Each structure stands twice: as C-alpha cells, then as structure tokens.
N, C-alpha and C positions, 0 to 999 in steps of 0.2 A: 436339355441343358439350357441354362439361362446365362446371358452375358452379364458380367459385372461391369457396370458403367464406371469408368474411372475419369471421365472428362465430360464436361457439359458443352463442349464446343459444337458448332453446327457442322453439317456435312455439305454436300453439294447443293442441298435444298436452299442453303443460304446464299448461293451465288446466282445472279441473274444471267440469263443467256439471251442474246438478241433473238427475237422471234423472226424467223425467215424460213422459207421453204427448204426442206431437207433435200439435199442432192445425194445421189448415189456415190459413195466413196470410191475413189479410183483404186483399182487393184494394184497391189504391190507384189513384185516377184517374191515367192516364198523364201528364196535364199536371203533376202534382205529384211525379212520381218523381224527376226530376233535382234539384229543390230539396231534397227530403227527404234524398237521399244527401249533398248538400253540408252540410245541417244536421247530420246524424249525424257527419260527419267534423269539422265545425267544433266541435261539442261535445267530441269526443275531444281535439282539439288544445288547446282552451281549458282543458280540465281540468288540463293540466300546470301552468298558471299558478296554480291555486287549491288543488290537492290535493297533499299530500305523497305520496311513493311508497308508503308502507305503506297509507295510506287509499285510494289509487287501486287498488292490487291487491285490497284487500278488497272494494271496490265492483265491480271487474271480475269477481271470482269469483262474485258474486251475480247477475250479469246472465245473461240467456238469449242466448248468442252466436248461436244459430240465427236469432233474429229479426233481428240485425244482418246476418247473412249473407243472409237473404231480402231485406232492404231493398236490399242491394248488387246481388243477382242480378236483382231486379225492375228496377232502374235501368239495368242494363247491356243493351246491344244484342247479343245472342248470335249474331247473324248477322255481326258485324263483329269477330271474334276475330283473333288474330295481330297483324300489323303495323298493322291498321286499328283496333285497340282504342284507345279514348280513354284518355289518361293524365291522372290527377288531379294530377300534379306531384310527388307524394310516394309514394303507395302503388300507383298504377296500379289494375289490377283486383285483386280480393281473392285472395290466395294462401292459401287455407284448407287446411291440411294435415290437420286432424282429420276423421275419417269421421263422417257423421251417425248419430245413434242409430237403432236398428231401429224403424221405424214399427209402430204397432199393426196387427193383421190387418184391422181394419175401416176403416183409413184410406182416404180417397178423394181422388183428384187429378182436377181438372176439366180439360177440353180447354184452357181459357184459361190455366190455370196452367202446363200443359205448354208452350204456345207462349211464355209469358213466360220460360221457361228454368229453372223451379224443379224440373223433373222429377228431376234427379239427387239433390236434397236430399230430395224427398218420395217418390220411387219406388225409390231405390236399395235393393237386396236385397229387393225385393218380388217375389212370384211373378207373372210377367207372362204366363203361358201362356194363361189364359182372356181377360184384357183384350186380348191380341194375337190373338184368334181362333184359338188353338191353332196358331199358326204361329211358327216361329223366324225370326230375321233382322230386318231393319229394321222398326220398329214405331212408328207415330205416337203411340201411347199413351205410349211411353217418352220421346218427345221427339226433336227434330232431332239427327241424327248419332248416335242410340243404337239399340241392337238388343236383342232378346230372345234370350238365348243361355244355353247350359249347357255347362260344360266336359266334354269327352269325347263329346259328342253329335254325330250326323251333321248338324250345322246348316249353313246356307248359308255361302258363302265369307266373308261380311263378319264372321262371328263369330270366326274365326281363333283358336280355343282360349280365348276370353274367356267369361265368364259365371259363373253360380252353380255351386257344387260338386255340388249334388244336385238342383237344380231350375232352371228357366229364370228368369233375372233380367235386369233392365234394366242395360245397361252402355254406356258411351260408347266408341265404336270410332273411333280415328283412321284417316284415310285412309292407305293404304300409300304407299311411295315410288313416284312415277310415276302414282299413282291420282288419280281425279277428286276434287276437294274443293270444287267450287262451280260455278256456272253457271246458266243459265236452267232453272228447274224442278227444280233439284237438291235432293233431300230428305235426302241422306246427310250425313256429317260434314264440317264445314268446318275441322277440325283435321287436322294431319299428324303422323306419327310423329316422335319427337324427331330433330332434325337437318335436318328438311325444312320448307319454308314453302309456304303455299298461294299460288301465283302465278297471276294472271289471264293466260291465254293468248289469249283473245279475249273478246268481249262475252258469249259463251254458254258458256265453258268455262274452268275453273281447274284447275290440276294441282299435285300435291305435287312440288316440286323441291328439290334441295340448297340449303339456306338460304345457305351460304357462296358458292355459285355465283351466286345472284341477288342481287348486292350492292345493287341499287337497292331491294330490298324489305327490307333489313335495318333493324333498329330504330335510330332516331336516337340521338345522344348523350344520356345521362341518361334515356332513355325505357325503358319496360318491355320486357324481352327474354325472360322466361320465368317459370316458377313452377308452381303447381298450380291446376288448374281441373277441376271435376267429378271430384275425387279421382284425377286422372291428370296426369302431367307434360306441359307443352308448353314449347317454347323457340324462339327465333329468333336469328339472327346479329345482330351489331352493326356499325355503320358503321366504316370504316377507322379504326384507332388506338384502338379501344375493345374491351372484352371484357365478357361477361355475368357479373356477380358477384351472389351472393346477399347481401343486406344486411338486418340487423336494424333495422327502422325504429322500433322501440319498441312498447309495448303488447303485447308478445309476438308481433307480426306480423313477417313477413319478405317482402321483395320482391326480385325480380331486376332489376337495372338495368344499362344500358350505361355503364360508367365508363372513363376513360382507362387505357390499358395501364400507364402509369407510376405510377398511383395505387395505393398499398398501404393496407390497413386502411381502405378507403373507408367514411366515415360513422362510424367508431368513435371513442370517446372518446380523445383524444390528449394531454391536458395532463400526465398522469402520465408519459408517455414523452418529450414534447418540452420540458417545463418552462416554455415560454413560447410565445405566439402568434407565428406567422411561419413561415418556411421550416424544414422539419423532415425529416431523412433517414428517420425512422420511417414517414412518410407516402409515401415514395418520392422519388426524385431530382426536384428542381424543384417539389415539392408542399409544402403548408403545413398547419399546425394553426391553425384559425380559429374565431372565435366567431360564432354565429348572430346575436347581437344587437349585436356590437361595431361601433362606428362610429369612424372615424378610426384604424383599426388599420393594420398593416403593408400595404405596397403589394401584396404577394402574396395578401392576402385580399380585395382589391377585386373586386367582382362575382363572387365565387365561387359555385358551385352546391352547395348543401347537400343532403344526402341523408337525414338522420335527424333525430330530436328532440334529439340530444346537443347540449349547449351549446357545447363545444369538440370539433370533429371534423376528421378528415382530409379535405381537399378538394384538387382539382386547381387550381393557380394559373393565372390568366390572365396575370398580370404577374409578372415575376421580377426581383429586384434584380441577378441575375447577367447579365441580357441587357444588353449594352452598345450604345451608339449607337442607342437606341430611336428609331424613326421615320426613320432615315437610310437612303438607298439603299446596299445592302451589296455588290452584285455587283462594282463596281469594286475593292473591297478584299479580296474573297474569290476563290479560284481558280474558283469556280463555285457553283451552288446546292448546299445541303447543309450539313454541319457546318463551322463556320468560327470560328476563334479570335478574329478581329476582333470578332465579335458577343459574345464572352464564352465562358468554359468551359462546354461542354455545350449551347451555343446554335447555331442554324442560320440560314442565309440562304435565305429562301423567298419565294415569291410566291403570293398568294391565287388559287386555282383553276388553278394551273399543273400539269397532269397529268404533265409531263415532269420535274418536280423529283424528287429521290431520295426514298427511303422515309421518311426522318426528317421530311420536310415534310408527309407525308400525315396528315390528321386534324387539323391545326392550325386553330383557329377564331378566334384572336385576332391580327389584323394591324393595325398602326398606319396602313397605307395599302394600297390595292389596285392602284395603277398601276405598282408596281415591286417588286423584291425587297427585303425588309427583314429585320432581325434578329428572330427569334422563339424561343420556347422549345418544342422538340419535345414532342409528347404521346406519341410512341411511343419504345420503347427502340430505339436505333440499333444498327447491326451491331457496334460495338465492345463492347457489352454481351454479345454472344453469342460472342465469340472464345473458342475452345477449349471451348465448351459442347457437350453432346450434341445432335446435330442430326438424328438418324435419323428420329424421328417428326415433328418440325416440317417437315422437308424431304420428307415423304411417302415415306420409304424409298427415295429416289432419290439416289445419290451425284452429286457434281459441283457446278457452280454452283447456288446456292440463295439466293433473295431473303431468306429468314428470317435467313441468316447476314449478309446485307448486300451492298451493291453491290460486285461484284468478288470476293466471298468464295465459298468452296466448302465443301461437306460431304464430308469425306474421312476415311479410316482408314489408319493406318500399315501399309504392306505389303500393302494390298488391290490385287491385280493387276487385278481386274475394274473398279476405279474408272476414270472417264474421265481423259483426258490431263491436265486441269488439276490433278489430284491428284498426279501423278507428280513426284517430285523434292522434295516438301515434307518437311522433316526435323523441324519443330517441332510436336510433338503433346503435349497435356496428359495424354492417356491413350492406351493402346495397344489397349484391348479394345472400342472402339466408334468410331463416326464422330463427329468434332467439327468445328466451324467453323475453317477455316484460310485464310490468304492465299496463293493460288498464287504460285509464284516468278515467273512471267511469263505473258503471254497466249498464248505458243506452246505446242504440245503436246510436252512433253519426252519422252513415250513414243515419238514419231516421230523422235527424234534418230538420226542415222545410226550404225549399229553399226560401220561401217567408216570412221570418220573419219580413221584414219591413212592410208588409201589415197586418199580423196577430198581433193583439194586445196582450199584456201581455204574451209574449212567455215564456214558462217554469213555469208559475205560476199555482197554483191549481185553477181551474175555477169552481169547483163543486158548491160551495156555492154562488159565484157571479152570476152564470147562473141558479141556482135552479135545477141543474141536467144536464143530457147530451142533446146534440142536438144543433140546431142553436141557436146562442147567440150573441146579439149586443155588449156585453162587450168584446167579442173576435174580433169584427170587422165585417163589412158588409159581409154576405155570408159565414162567418166562423162558426165553431161549437166547443162545448166543448166535448171532447172525451177522452177515455183512451185506451192505447195500449192493445189489447187482451180482452177487456171487451165485452162479447157477449150480455149483457143486454142493451147496449147503443142504442140510437135512430138509425133509419135506415140510416140516412145520414152519420153516423160515419163509416159505413162499407166500404165506398169508400176512407176514409182518408189513406194516406200512409206516411205522414211526421209527426213524433212525437218528441217534444223537451224533453220529459221525459217519462219513462215507470213506474214511481212510483205512479202517480196520474193522474187525469183528467187535460188535458191542452188544450189550444186553438190551433186549427188546421184549415188548409184550406181544404175544402171539394170540390170535383169535382161537376160540374153542372150536370153531368150524372153519375149514378152509374151503371156500366155494370154488368148484372146479367145473368147467365146461369142456366136454370132449366131443370129438367127432369119431364115432365108432360105428362101423358097418354102414356108412353113409347116413347115419342118424345123429342128431344132436342130443347129448346126454348131459344133464345138469345134476350134479351131486348124485349120480347113480340112477336117475330116472329120465325117461324121454321128455323132451321139451317140445310142445306142440303136438299136433295130431300126427302120430306115426313118426315122431322125431323130425318133422319138417315145420319150419317156422312160418307162421302167418304174420307178416310184418307190414309196416308202413314206413315210408321215408319222409322225414320232416324234422323240424327243429325241436320238437317236444311239446308243441301246443296241442290242445284238444286231446290230452292224454286220457282224460276220463271217458270221452266218447270212444277212444280206441279200445279201452278196456271193455266197455259195454258191447262193442262190435265183435269181440272175440279175438282181438289182436294179441299176439305173443310178444312182439318186440317192436321198438321204434328205432329206425336207423338215422344217425346224424352224420354230419360231414366234418366237424371240427371238434377239438377238445373242449372249447367253450360251450358249444351246444351239448356235448355229451355230459359235461358236468351239470349243466342246467337241467337236462332231462333226468339225470339220476336224482337230483334234488326234488324235482317235481314228483317223480314216482314214489320217493320216500314219504313225501307229504300226503299223497293219496293213500299210501299204505297205513300211515299213522291215523288217518281219518276213517280207515276201514272201508274205503270206497273202491269198488271195482276189483278186477283180477290183478294178480301180480305180474307186472310187465318187466321186460328186460330192455336194455339199451345196446344196440349194435354200435359201439362207440367209434365214430370216425376220427381219424388223425390226419389233419391237413398236412400235405406235403406240397411244396411249391410246384405250380404248373408252368412257370415261366421257362421258356426254351433255353435261356442263357444259363440257368442253373444246372443244365445237363450237358454243358459244353466246356471245352478248354480246361482251365485250372479246377473248375468245380467237379470234374470227373475224378479227381484224386480223392480217395476214400477218407483221408485225414484232413480234408479241406476245413479251414477254421469255421467258415459259415455253416457248413453242414454239421460240424461238431456242436456248435451252439444250438442248432435246431434239435439235435438228438438229445442234448442235455435237458432241454425243456420237456421233450416227449417222454423221456424215461422218468423224470420226476413225477409227472402226472400219472403215468402208468403205474408206478409204485404206490402212489397215494390211493388209487382206486382199484387196484388189482384184486382185492378181496371183497369188493362191493357185491352183495347178492343180486343187485340189479344189472350186473354186467354180463352181456352175452358173449361178445368177442370184440377184438380190435380190428379195425379196417384201415390200413395204412394207405393213404392216397386215394384220390378219386379222379379218374379220367386224366391221369398225368400226361397221356400222349397227345391230347387234343392240339396243343400249340406247337408240338414238335413234328409229329408224323402220325396221323390217325391210324394208318394201316400197319405201322410197325413200331412206333416209338423209336427208341435208340438203345444201343447196348449200354451206354453210360447211364441212361435212365433206369433200366431194369437192374443193373448191378447196384445202383444206389438204393433201389427199393429192397433188394435182397439184404443189403447192409443194414437198413433200418429194421426190417422184419427180424433179422437175427438178434439184434439188440433188444427188441421188444420181447421176444420169446425168452431171452435170458432173464429180463426183469420180471416177467410174468409167465411162468411155464404152465399156468393153469387155465389159460384161455386160448382158443384158436386165433390165428392172425391171417388176414387175407387182404385183398385189394379189390378195387373196382375199376373196370375199363369201360370205355365208351363203345358199346356194340362189339360185334364179333368180326375179326379178320384173322385168317389163318396165319399170316406172317407174325402178327402181334402176339397171338396166343402161343405160337411155336417158340418165339424168343423168350416169353415169360416162362414157359415150361422148362426151358434149358437153363436160363440164367437165374431163376428164382426158385430153387428147390425147397426153400424153407416155408413157402406159402402153404397153409393148410387148406385153403379153398380159393377159388377165383370168383369174383363178383362181376356180373355183367349188367350194364345199364342199357336196356333195350326197350323199344317202343313200337307199337303197331305190329305189323307183320314180321318185324325183325326178331320178335320174342319167341317165335315158333321154331321147333326142331333144333334147339340148342344142343342137346347131347350129341346128335349126329355131327354137328359142326365142330364141337370141341374134340370129338374123337378123331375127326379127319385131320386136326392140327396136332394130334399127339397128346392131348390133355386127358388124363385118366383119373385125376383127383376130383374131389367133390366140387360142386359149383353152387352159386346162389344167384337168383335174379335180384340184384341189389336196388334196382329201379325198374319199374315197368309202368306203362301208361298208354294212353291213346296215341295214335299216330301224331308225330310232332309237326310243327309248321314246315319243317324241311322235307316232309314226306307227302303232304297232301296236295291236291290240285290247287291252282291259284286262279284268281280272276284275271281278266285282261290287264288290269292295272296292278298286278302282282300281289293282291291281298290273299293270304292263305285262307282256305275254307275250313273252318273249325267244325268238327262233328258235334252233334247235339249231345247233351249229357246222357240221354238214353242210349244212343249209339255207342258211346264210350263204355257204359256199364256192361253192355253185352261183350265187348272185346276184352275187358279186363277180367271177366269171369273165366274166359277160355284160357288166358295166359296162366292164371293160377292153377286151374285144373290140369293143364299139361304138366306143370311142375310136380303135382301130386302123383302123376303116373310115371315119373322118371325116378329111378333108384338113386342116381347120383345127385339129384337136386336137393339142396338143404332147406330151401324155402324161397319165398318171394316177398318183396317190399313194394307196396303200391305207392306211386309218386303222384301228387304231392299231398301229404296229410297236413292240411292247413290251407294257406292262401298265398299265391304268388302271381305277380303280373309277368307273363311271358307271351308277348304278342297280344293277348287279351287277358282280362282278369279271371277268366274261367277255364283256360285251356287245360291246365294241369291241377287247378284247385279243386279240393274236395269239400271245402267249407267256404262260404261266401262272406268274407270280411270286408267286401267293398262297401264303403259307407255311402256311396251313391245309391245303393239299393236298400239301405236301412241298417239296423243295428242287431238284428236277431242272429246273425251268423248261421244261417240254416245249412244243414248237410244236404248235399246233392243226392240224386238217386244212384249215383255211383257208389256212395257209402253203403246204402241199403243193399245194393246188388252184391257188393263184396262181403257184407255181413252175412248174407244168406249162404255164400260159398264157405266162409270161415266157420260158421256155426252149424250149418245144415238146417237152419230154421228160417222160415219165411217171416218177414217183419209183420208185426200186428197191424201197423198202419202204413201201408205202402205209399211211397212218394208218387206224385204224378208222373206220367210218361208223355213225352212229346212224340207225336207220330209224323208230323209234317209241318213245313213252313212254306207259305205260298204268297206270291205277289200278284196283285190285280193289275193286269195290263190290258192291251187292246183285245185280247182273246179271253178275258176273264181270269180267274185264279190259276196261276201257273207256277210250278216249282222253279226255283232259281239256283241250280246247283253250282254256278260260278258267279254268284252275285248278280247285280242288275245295275244298269245305268238309268238315270232318271232325268228327264227334260227339266231344266230349271224353270220353276214356276208351277210345275205340275204338283199334284199331291200323291205321294207314295202311300199305297194301302197294303198292309201286310197282315195276313191271317195266320195264326198258329193253331194247329190241331193238337189237342191234348186229351188224355183220359185220366181219370182218378179211380183206381180200382179199390175194392173189388167190383162195385156195382156201377160206377160212373153215372150215378143218377143225381137228381137235384140235391138230395140229402148229403151225398158225398162231396158236393161242391160248396156246402154251406160255409165252411171255415176256410175256403180257399181265397187266394188273391193272385193278381197278375201285375208284375212290375215291369215297366218299359224304361229303358235308358238309351240315349243316343250320345255317341262320342265321335270325335274325329278318329281317323285311322291312318297310321303311318307304318306300313310294312317294313320300312327300312330301319326302324328303331324298335325292336321287339321288347326291350326291357323298359322303355320309357312309357309311363302311364299316360294315356290319352285323356284330354280334358273332356268332361261331360258338357253337354249343351242343354241347359235347363229350359223347360217350357217349349221344346221343339217338337214334342210328341203329343198328339191328341189321342186319348184313349176313350173308346166308346164306353159310356156309363149306362148301366141297365139294372134290372132287378137281380141279376145273377152274376157272380164273378166270371161266368163263361163269356159274358158280353165283352169283358176286357181283353179277350184273346184277339181282338182286332184293333189295330193302331193306324193312325194317319200321321204322315210326316209332310207338312207343307214345305216345299223346297225353296220358296221365295226368300226365306231367311238364310238359306245356306249359300255357300260360295261355289260358284261355277268352277268345275275342274277339280274340286277337292273330293277326297274319299272319306266315307263315314262308315260306321258300323252300328247297327240297331240290335239291342239285346232285349230278350223277353225271358222273364223268370216266372214260372208257374209254381205257386207255393201252396202247401197244404198245412193244415193244423195251425192256422194263424189265429190267435185269440183276437176277438173283436174289440176288447177293451185295451187298446194300445196306449191310451193316455196321450199326453202332450209332449212327451220326451222326444227330442230329435237328436240324431247322431251328429258328430262333427261334420262340417261341410267337406265333401270329397275334394281333396287337393288343397284344403285350407291350412292355416298355420298349425292348428291342433293335429289334424290328420297327418300332415307331413312330419311333425315332431314325433308322433307315435310310431310311424313307419321307420323313421331313422333310428329311434332307440331300439326297435326290435331287430333291425337288420345290421346296424353298425354299433350303436352306443353300448349295448350290453356286451358286445364282443371286445370293444376297444377300451371302454371306460366303465367297467363294472362298478367301480367305487363311486361313480356319480349316481348310480341308480340302485341303492341298497334294496334288497328284496326282489329285484327283477333279474331276469335272465333271458336268453334267446327263446326259452320255452314259455315265457309269460304270454298271457292273452292280450288282445287289443284292449279290452276293458280294464285289465290290471294296470297297464301302462297309462291309460287315460286317467285312471283314478290317481295314480302317482303324480301326474302333471296337474290334475285338478287341485291337489293339496298345495301346490305352489302357485296356483292362480293362473295357469297357462292353458287350461282346458275346462270346458264345462263338465259337470259330473256325468259319468257314464250311465247310459240307460240300462235298465235291467233286461238282459236278454231273455227272451221267452224260449224255454226248452221245447224240444220236440218238433220244431219247424223243419220241414223238408221242402225240397224244390227240384224242379227240372228246368233246364235252360237251353236256349238256342240263340244264335245270333246270325245276322246276315249283313255282309258288306255291300255297300252300294256307292255309286259315284254320280255326282251331279254333272250332267252333260248339256250339250246344246246343239241342235240341228240348225245349220245355216239357212237363213231365209233372206230374200231380197228386202231392202237394198244393201245388205251386208256385203263387204268386200269378198268374203269367202264364197258367198253365193255366186258372185260374178265370176270368180275363178273356176267354180264348178261348171258354170255355163261355158266358159272358154275351153275347159278340159273336154267337155262333151263334144264340142266342135272339132277339136284337135284329134280326138279318138276316131271320129268318123273318117278323117283323111289320113292320119298317120298312126294307126294303132300300135305299130311295132315300137314306137318311141316311148311307150308306157307299159313296161312289163307288168303282168298281173292284172291288167285291165283290158276291157273289151268294149265295143260300142254298146253292149247290152248291160254294162255294169250299172248298178243302182246309184242313186245320189249319195246314199250313205257310204258306199264303197269308194266313190270319188272323193267324198269329204275325208274319209279315213286316209286315202292316198295323199291328199294335200296336207293333212295334219302331220303325216310322217315327214313330209318335206319341210314344212314351215308351221310349227305349232302356234306361232304367234299370229299367223294369218287365219288359220282354220282350227277351231277347237275340235276335240274328239267327238264324233257323232254318237248318238244314242243307239243302243242295240234294239232288237225287236221286242224286248220285254219291258219297254219303257212304260211308265205309269201314265194313265190317262187323267 
C-alpha cells in the first residue's frame, strides 16, 4: 500500500534538538503512564488557544523532543501494534520520523526499559555484540522483535541484510510475508513487512498475510493505518471505501489515517480555496470545508470527523444537500440499488449492511433508517468516475470485466486480440496505447460471432422451437445445427461448434464435419478412435511452444503449456508447421492458469459465486469454446502447483473445491477432451484431499524431479488415487535437492548426468499401466539458478547464437523413437581442478586464493570413435559469471575476458581453461561454465549475437516472457512460442536490434559448470594473523573456552573460527583444494 501525500509540511526532521548526552529516562509507575500521556497531549492541544504560532514554534524548538517520545513509548503497549493499537482519536501512535541521536558509549539500558519498548530509542546504533553474548540474531537485550545484526555478515536468517555497516547493532526486524508474527511464547517481531498484517490464525499462532486480503483486520474509518515506528515503516489496509493517507496534524507531526476515497486534501486548510464553509469541490465531490468550532453551520458539516488542528479543513460530509428524499424508501423509485437520479445527482439507493448492493454502496456509514433502501451519498468513487481511465494496474494487470471500473464495466485495450470476448467490438477508447475502462457492447461474446453468417440461416434468432430441439436442423441451413453456448445436454454435433451469435438462447451455428475427440480408455489416450503415442502413452515436453520443429523431429507427441496465451500460441505454431508440411503432427496439452495466490483461497473468495472467480471462469470458458475442436488439442490442464503458496503438503479444502468448480464448467463447455491438474510433487495428504474433493478430474498430473519421480504408482495407490496419472514435468534433481558448497551454491549435475536420469524416469512410466505419459522440462531455455539447469536448448547469447541442443535432447530422442542418433553429441566424463596435489575432482566447488590462477580441466568424449577426425568440427566455449544462490531467477552478469583458454591445433586443447583471480573480488562467489560442442561449421562468418544482458537481449527476453502475454497487439505475428531470432528480427525492423544471425542447424553440446569462491589466507602483518597467533596461545592455556578447537587445530581451522565470530576481521580461509 502506498500513502497518498496530502500535505507537504515537514515532520520532526524539520525541528532542531539541542545536542547533549542522552540520559536514561526515569521510570514512571505503570498506573500513571496512561494519564501522563493524556496530560502531555492535552497540554499540546490547549497550547494552540493561548500561544501564537511564532511563540509556539520558539517554545517547541527549546523542548527535548526525546522526552516526549519516551513518554509516548512508555505509555504504549508494544505487544499490541498494528490493527490492535489504541487510537487517541487524533494522532494515534507517535509517527516519529527523526532518528535518535547517537548515545554515549557508556550508556546503559536496563532489562525493564527494554521490556517497556524503549530499546530502539536507547539502544539504536549501539554495539550489541557483547551484550548479546557474542551471538548474532534475535537478542533479548535489543528488545522484542529486534536482532543483533551486521550488514554483509553471515548472520542468522532473521537479519536478512539488516544491521550496522561495520559492527553488530540492534535493529527491528519485521516478520516476512507468510512468517510467524505472534503466538504463544513468540519472542520475535510482531510487525510485518509493508503490505502485510499480523493475522491471528489460532490461539497459539499468528502469521503475516496480505493486508488487503484479510479485510476484517483492516483499520477502521478514521483510525491509524500506518506511519513510522522504531525508525521503520509499518502500514495496514483500510476498511472498504477508505484509503490510507498521510496527514499533517500540526505541531510538525504527521499521522496516517483511513479517510474516505472521495475526500481530497484531507484535514488541510480549505478556506482559501473554498471561500466559504459548506460543500466544496476542492475537498472532493460531496465533501465540505468545515470549521472545527462552528455551530449552526451548513448541514454538510454536521457531525463531521475532523482530522487536524486547522480551524477550517476538508472533511467528508455525512449529510449532503444534494441527497433528495432523505429518509424515504427509494427502491420503488429506482431501477434497483446503486446510483439513482431520484435520490439526486451523484447519490445512490442503498441499504445498511446489504452486501449484495453495488460497489457505490460499500463503505457508507450514514443511513437515515436501517430497515429499507434509502437515499445516501456514496463515499466511494463510482464506476462512472473511472470511465476511459487507465485501468491496467488497478485491475491487477488482468483484462476483461473489472470491479474497479464498475459493475458491468471492463478493462480493455483497442486492438488487443488477447483480451477476453467482452472487450471485442468496443470502438470508443480515450487512448490507444493502454488499457482503459469501457462499457462492453453486450453480454454476449462478440469474438464468438459466426464467421460464416452468410451461410448460416437466421443468425441470432432462437431456433429451439423452429428446430424442435438441439442438433442438425434444415431451418438453420444445410449442415448446420441448433445449439446453445455451454449447454451440456445438447446433441453431440453441438460439442464441436465454436461460433455463437448469442449466449442467451439456442441459435443456428455451423458445425464441423469432424468432431475431434480425445478419450482416456483402459489407461490409454485415444484420439478420434486411434491410440495416441506409443501404446497410448504420450511422449511429451513442457515448454512455451518454442523449438516445435525440433520436438517433432525428436519423436515428441505433445507440448505442455501453462497458460491460455501459451496454449493459443503453441496451437498457431503447430498449424503453421503442418501447413508447411514439416514434421509430425503434434498436440498441445493446454494449460489454464489459475491463481496461485494464497488469498484467493481464503475468506470471501471461498464462495463459489464470488465475482472475481466468476470473471476468471468467463474468460476460461470463452477460450475453451473457441479452441475445443482444434485438432491440435490434447487435453485441458486447469492450474499448476496451486498449493505451493498455501500448503505444499495439503493445499486447502477451499482450493480443491474451487478446482472442482472450474473443472466441472470446463467439461460442460468441452465434453470431448480430458481435464486434469498438476501438483508440485507427491504428498499423501494432498493427493487424498484431491481424490475426495475433485471427483471430476480425469487424471492427476505430477511435477517431479530427480529421485522423487520414481515409484509414483505405489505412492498414489497408498493415498487412495486409482485414476490415471501423468508426469506433467520431470527433470534432473533441482537446486533444492542437490548438495551445496560451503557458501550455499547448489551443485548442478552435468548435462550427461542429467541425460541418464531423464531416460530412467520416462522408461518407468512406460512400464506402468496407469501412467498416461511424461513431459520433459524444460523444452527451450530458462534461467533458474543457472542458464543450463533445466534448459534443453542453449539460447544464452553469452555462448553464441546457434541455440544448440544439449545431449539431454539426444538421449530422450533415443528413448522416444528407439533409434540412436546418427551424430551423437559429446559426453562429459569429469571436471577437475588443479591444486596442490594435481588434478582433483571438486564435488562441492572450490575456494581459490586471491591472486592465484585457477586451472580447470574438462574430460569429454565424442563418439563413436573419439578420434582426431571426430573432433574436427568441435569447439569448446568457456563463460565466467558471478553467482548468487539467494537469487535463483536473476540472471548473473558475465565477466568478459576473465577466462584464458588454451589454444592448440585441436579443439581438445580448449578443454583446459585458466582463470587469473587477481581481477576478481575477494569473498565473492563465481561459476565457470564449459560447453563442449559438436558439428560446428567452420565458416561462422562475422555475425555476432546481441550482447548478453544488453538492451537488445533484455528486450527480446521481456517480449518472450511478458510482452506477448500482456500486450499481444504490440507484437503482431509473435507469441510466447516465438523463437529468439523471430523476436530479434521484429525488433530489427524497428531499429532496436541488429539483424539476427542465421542459426546453424544440427549443433549439439554437452555442458558442465563449477562454482568457486575467491578466498584469502591470513598472513603477517595482517590483523587476522595476529588474532590467530593470540588464539593459539589461548588454546594452549584455556582450551575449554573455545569449543570445537584444540591446541592441535590448524591455522585454517583457527581462521575459520575467527571468521565466524568476526567476518570483518578475518576473511574465510581457503580449503585444501586451493589453486596453486
């Protein structure tokens, strides 16, 4: 949530405080804390009546503000922050923006003062290492919810990069999203990161959840909703019809309060803009400029809620002179609840507490009676105010019907073909470069209008009585039928119709001569009466639709996608290949995206008729109907790993009931294709719930990796699942499964190791009767920890433009087709590092002394003969990048010129690389990649790929991942299934990219990488070396004072011990595999 600034006045930072040593505040009996706070506030308020402004500021600047702050903090119960914080009616809790001055080194804070919540004022920026017993992390001495941390140190997880810049200092750590923030015995923070609120889940546990999702925990109207506490921001959502705005309350103080959405310039002085008391447009439609002390003023100022000390200020009116027929029942005079001219311009007909009333009635608190609908003044901006306004962000970047635009309104963009059907046919747009709120032409889907209306008779007319029911009907024209959109009881020929002139009744439609049907029969997949795949089991790949031609050549039957946009793009790509007569006929296992956000399966969203879910379903069904008879469609897959953000082990009952609701509607719209879902790995609780709550699922998809992909049938049977299943994603062991280096870098298997594992997973599926097929992940290119972990094609421009297929592709092709490749890809057998003892394997990476030269050797073979002739057209490419294990999806920057490759008469000589570490940064982690390629033409020409990470490369990546999904109309002819070169050519035509290089077909490769870290062993006269010497002497006399060490410990062990205690003093030592 963002605060809307309504005043430019300064806060406490504008006031000067005399610099003097801070003294410990004297303690006050708890019985007098509350009265003292009220006394201080009362004195401040009363001062306005007796002092003029100049004298007041003079006196304020001579005060010790820290004493006022301490009085506030002593009176506040710091265990009741957030929505439970008591509000004083004007200021709420103190929003102190100025940092406390640096306390003197000899200052002391007692345990009682810490528990009173003064610790941030008294302990901030104080060295906490010794008071916290030389331990980083949560520390009682720092206070509740605070930790002793240092930036850049290897501190516990709660520090998360916070802390002092050169020493350990006390900091307040907010609980992360989804983290614990309260409960029985909880000693951590009771605050959450901005945008989240601490929600009690049970009597013993509270959790940080999206504040907007937990509406019942939002701040009430005119109560405190955010600000500063402990020199860190906190915020909360507001009740419906209100927003959190920062208000200057006077005395240089600011508070954030929940004010009505319609109220502008809340609490600001208004007489200069409004000229007179009463209703004023400067304060917002329906609001007024009112006096705090005025009596007998205009009706719109009666019972107004004042926010600041200003005499005349903008307030939200409870009563409006424009509301007509006040107190009378309005429903008989209006068409229904909502905006109504009978009530007066801009007024509405609403009933108190009626959740079924439209949006403009929500948040209204002033009703003349509660037993019927009456005329009121809305507190929210109604949808007419948003007509033709930019709606992309307010509508959560989802086109189509949107409640922010208003009831019956939609968020659409002119010419956007990917927008849902309600956007089609609209011609009135205020601007053409973005999505705006518009009124759909009708409730029917114009995109489904029959393209052959000149052949179909009586288009748009109700044909039920003329045809005597559904099915083929001569009244509609030869070969046409009478059908209704979404009617599952219609004749079978209607199930192939895709073009409807109305969705309100049965209409005449053109039906295809062939209705494509996919069935699951006897655990096999049957397409139009014949088995699909070898033995009715699908050989598939999971991707966005790229490299479709290579998939066809490899013997693939189907490509699995994750969203409707990707599915449509893949279907178009396959049709284009078929039209060219290239490759085998492929199918698309069409993914349908369902929200994975936790809040969409909680609270009001669990109601099956929830408006948000109904809008999602409307778009899903329109796309299902349009593509249900496509010969390239294999099945529908509703949702992917829905449970990950909620509960991996079990999901939730609300989630699986929602999935069943969606699946049932899809099967009504398309009874000719199976419908399934995909879950993240196996867990008995999760599968058991799906089995009981989702009876309409035709199959269950599992995304499994590494060893988790074995013995799936036995696991499913143990959870009660007896229906078919499919391996909807499988691949090598993920980064969450493999060993890690001492600096937490995951150890990626080589491509040759991956190829062996993937073969076994598919072969096990073939041996299982209930397995429908497998989909290898990822057919294409994706950066996840590394650019190679799951990628089967190398689109990384740092290695060239040929996009070679890895040996994983060839290995799977041999399994899929039963034929060995004519030109096998190279195989990598080992990677070794030259250390003090010669070439040595490095299964967990290696640390390298800064200044040394790292030498790495790769062992590879090129079959079938592995002789000089076999290596003639080979090449080896080395790339060095930084490595950040904490950011798996962020592409690491390459370090050009850092690798020296041995040059010789044979490409084999390039299997050795040298990395001088003098150019690298001490303490940083890196990853060295080796790509061994085969069948590389020697006449490569002078064409160069776009620079990796350059403007062109970033633009291409964004279009493929985001642009073609969100703004398809910007990129005609492109889709998520487009290749890198196709997007580059598109950008080249507009002058934003160089022309793409002609990729050379048939290039294959094997790859391996190795993480390493640049380290340093302490030597004299460095301070660390002196500390090591002192530690050796102490160990000889007091070994028990140093657990884990002994007088025989090596210098490296001693340096590692000191590094753990003080990383700034001693760097991490190098291990025994250091380079020479």
